[in-house]
Structures are given as C-alpha cells and as structure tokens.
FISE-730020 format. One line per field, with one value per residue (C-alpha): residue number from 1; residue in one letter; x, y, z. Coordinates in Angstrom, 2 decimals. Layout:
k: [NUM, ...]
r: [A, ...]
u: [X, ...]
v: [Y, ...]
w: [Z, ...]
This chain:
k: [1, 2, 3, 4, 5, 6, 7, 8, 9, 10, 11, 12, 13, 14, 15, 16, 17, 18, 19, 20, 21, 22, 23, 24, 25, 26, 27, 28, 29, 30, 31, 32, 33, 34, 35, 36, 37, 38, 39, 40, 41, 42, 43, 44, 45, 46, 47, 48, 49, 50, 51, 52, 53, 54, 55, 56, 57, 58, 59, 60, 61, 62, 63, 64, 65, 66, 67, 68, 69, 70, 71, 72, 73, 74, 75, 76, 77, 78, 79, 80, 81, 82, 83, 84, 85, 86, 87, 88, 89, 90, 91, 92, 93, 94, 95, 96, 97, 98, 99, 100, 101, 102, 103, 104, 105, 106, 107, 108, 109, 110, 111, 112, 113, 114, 115, 116, 117, 118, 119, 120, 121, 122, 123, 124, 125, 126, 127, 128, 129, 130, 131, 132, 133, 134, 135, 136, 137, 138, 139, 140, 141, 142, 143, 144, 145, 146, 147, 148, 149, 150, 151, 152, 153]
r: [M, K, E, E, I, I, F, I, I, I, L, I, I, I, I, I, L, F, K, S, G, Y, F, P, L, E, N, S, I, N, K, T, T, N, K, I, C, F, K, E, N, C, F, N, I, E, I, A, N, D, N, L, E, R, Q, K, G, L, M, F, R, E, K, L, C, P, D, C, G, M, L, F, V, F, E, Q, E, D, N, Y, K, F, W, M, K, N, T, L, I, P, L, D, I, I, Y, M, D, K, N, F, V, I, Q, Y, V, D, Y, D, A, L, P, C, K, I, E, D, C, S, F, Y, S, P, P, K, E, I, K, S, K, Y, V, L, E, V, N, S, G, V, A, R, K, F, G, L, K, I, S, E, K, M, V, L, K]
u: [0.00, 2.76, 4.72, 1.59, 1.05, 4.70, 4.48, 1.32, 2.91, 6.03, 3.88, 1.85, 5.05, 6.44, 3.19, 3.19, 6.82, 6.13, 3.01, 4.80, 7.54, 10.26, 11.12, 11.04, 9.52, 11.88, 11.25, 7.53, 5.32, 2.21, 2.05, 0.58, -2.60, -3.61, -2.84, -1.83, -2.21, -0.90, -2.99, -3.04, 0.05, -0.64, 1.65, 0.88, 1.86, 2.71, 1.60, 4.02, 1.82, 3.46, 6.90, 8.33, 7.17, 8.33, 11.77, 12.25, 10.83, 12.42, 15.61, 17.29, 15.13, 17.13, 14.52, 11.20, 8.84, 8.55, 5.03, 5.47, 6.25, 5.90, 3.63, 4.66, 1.66, 2.21, -0.24, 0.29, 1.95, 5.56, 8.98, 10.06, 13.57, 14.45, 17.70, 18.85, 20.66, 20.63, 18.56, 19.94, 18.09, 18.04, 14.69, 12.68, 11.10, 7.85, 6.54, 2.79, 0.51, -2.69, -4.54, -1.97, -0.69, 3.01, 5.08, 8.60, 10.53, 13.97, 15.17, 17.64, 18.24, 21.22, 21.66, 23.77, 25.63, 27.79, 26.99, 26.84, 24.22, 22.94, 19.34, 16.93, 14.29, 12.46, 13.20, 12.16, 8.96, 7.62, 5.26, 4.03, 1.69, 2.42, 5.72, 5.93, 9.10, 9.35, 12.19, 14.67, 13.76, 10.03, 9.12, 10.76, 9.48, 5.87, 6.36, 5.45, 5.45, 5.06, 1.44, -0.03, -2.27, -2.03, -5.09, -5.23, -7.39]
v: [0.00, 2.44, 1.69, 2.32, 5.74, 6.69, 5.50, 7.56, 10.67, 10.29, 9.78, 12.92, 14.95, 13.72, 14.60, 18.08, 18.65, 17.61, 19.77, 22.79, 22.53, 21.61, 18.58, 20.02, 17.99, 19.49, 17.11, 16.67, 17.70, 16.59, 19.97, 21.57, 23.42, 25.21, 25.74, 28.88, 28.96, 30.99, 30.24, 26.43, 25.94, 25.28, 24.91, 23.00, 25.48, 25.53, 28.67, 30.66, 33.21, 33.87, 35.17, 31.77, 30.11, 33.05, 33.08, 29.35, 29.34, 26.62, 26.38, 22.98, 21.45, 19.16, 19.24, 20.75, 18.86, 20.41, 21.77, 22.80, 26.09, 28.18, 31.20, 33.85, 35.83, 39.18, 41.34, 44.35, 45.33, 46.40, 45.97, 42.59, 41.20, 37.52, 35.72, 32.24, 31.42, 27.66, 27.22, 24.28, 24.65, 27.55, 29.34, 31.85, 34.46, 35.97, 39.13, 39.85, 42.62, 42.20, 41.11, 38.39, 40.48, 39.82, 42.92, 41.56, 38.29, 37.41, 34.64, 32.00, 33.00, 30.87, 28.84, 30.37, 28.28, 31.04, 33.42, 36.64, 35.99, 38.55, 39.71, 39.46, 42.15, 44.12, 47.82, 50.01, 51.27, 47.70, 46.61, 43.06, 41.22, 37.74, 36.20, 32.81, 30.72, 27.96, 25.96, 27.99, 28.14, 27.64, 31.33, 31.48, 28.04, 29.06, 32.57, 34.39, 38.11, 41.34, 42.60, 39.15, 37.65, 34.41, 32.77, 31.16, 28.03]
w: [0.00, 0.95, -2.26, -4.36, -2.79, -3.35, -6.98, -7.58, -6.03, -8.20, -11.29, -10.52, -10.04, -13.38, -15.18, -13.63, -14.66, -18.27, -18.51, -17.03, -19.65, -17.17, -19.31, -22.84, -25.65, -28.20, -31.05, -30.54, -33.42, -31.55, -29.80, -32.92, -32.17, -35.35, -39.00, -40.78, -44.54, -47.45, -50.52, -50.69, -48.51, -44.83, -41.84, -38.65, -36.00, -32.36, -30.59, -28.43, -26.70, -23.35, -22.42, -21.47, -24.70, -26.80, -25.15, -25.71, -29.23, -31.35, -29.28, -29.12, -31.87, -34.11, -36.84, -37.81, -40.10, -43.61, -43.02, -39.37, -37.73, -34.61, -34.41, -31.90, -30.70, -29.02, -27.07, -29.33, -32.56, -32.19, -33.76, -32.36, -32.51, -32.75, -32.19, -33.04, -29.79, -29.20, -32.35, -34.28, -37.58, -40.07, -40.27, -42.26, -39.95, -41.24, -39.54, -39.82, -38.62, -36.59, -39.75, -40.63, -43.54, -44.18, -43.38, -43.69, -44.10, -42.76, -45.06, -43.94, -40.31, -39.34, -36.14, -33.39, -30.85, -29.37, -26.55, -28.60, -31.30, -33.79, -33.74, -36.66, -36.98, -39.63, -40.24, -37.29, -38.94, -39.40, -36.64, -36.18, -33.86, -35.21, -36.22, -37.92, -37.94, -40.54, -42.07, -44.07, -47.76, -47.23, -47.61, -51.05, -52.07, -51.40, -52.76, -49.54, -50.30, -48.37, -48.25, -48.85, -46.21, -44.30, -42.79, -39.35, -39.28]
C-alpha cells in the first residue's frame, strides 16, 4: 500500500513537470494546435503566446517537419527582434501585422551556438503582432510576399 502511494505521487510529479515545460519535448510535433495557410500551402503550428514560450521558441530542436512552424503571438503590434541562440536549424522568420498580412521576411536565419548571437528584426517602422518561424527556404518556395495575407485556421 505504501509503495503504491509513493508511486502515484512520483507519477503525478512527473506529469506536472512535463506539462509545465520543465522537461522540454523538443522534437515533438504533436504539440501543434492550429494551421496557418498561405494560398493552398498550410503549416501546422505551435503557438508561443506567453513570455516563457516566446523566449524558448524553437531552441534545441534538431529538426522541424517540412510543413510545421511556430507562431509567436504578441499582445500588441511592435517591432520585435528575434535571435537564433541555441537554435539548431536555419529558419525563415515571417513578420505579420494584426490582420496576418506579411510585413517583412527574414530569409535564412542561421543557427547560433555562441553566446553573442545577432538579432533578426524588420526595419524600425515595421510593426508586427504575429511572427511565424518555418524551415529555411520555405518562404521562397511558397512565394510568400510582403502585403499578402495568411489565414489562421
């Protein structure tokens, strides 16, 4: 009886730690929650909508499926900067306004494994509320262009 109670307590603690993000599920693509589409091309996206999720982003991922991405959701439009610290895969970074209209694209943001990484950001006058990170080369492959709209599904 005592061993069963201890086992259940340990199991509950492990579940809580996984759900809180303490043990990252870096390579999981089952965390997708929505799709964002550009014309007929859709991406399964994970949503990063709080500070902790936005800070972690796609760090430590060894791969990202070809039609997957991460959508960063901010409370308000602003000029947001991104860095590639501890990011292991090259990415395209797509900045969108509150209406999901593409404002700017950083193509081929390279991984950074050193302490002093460069920032990626659009020109100062560009404001975005949503930023989508996808595999490098995808933005060009699908012909994503400034002033075109993406649709969240």
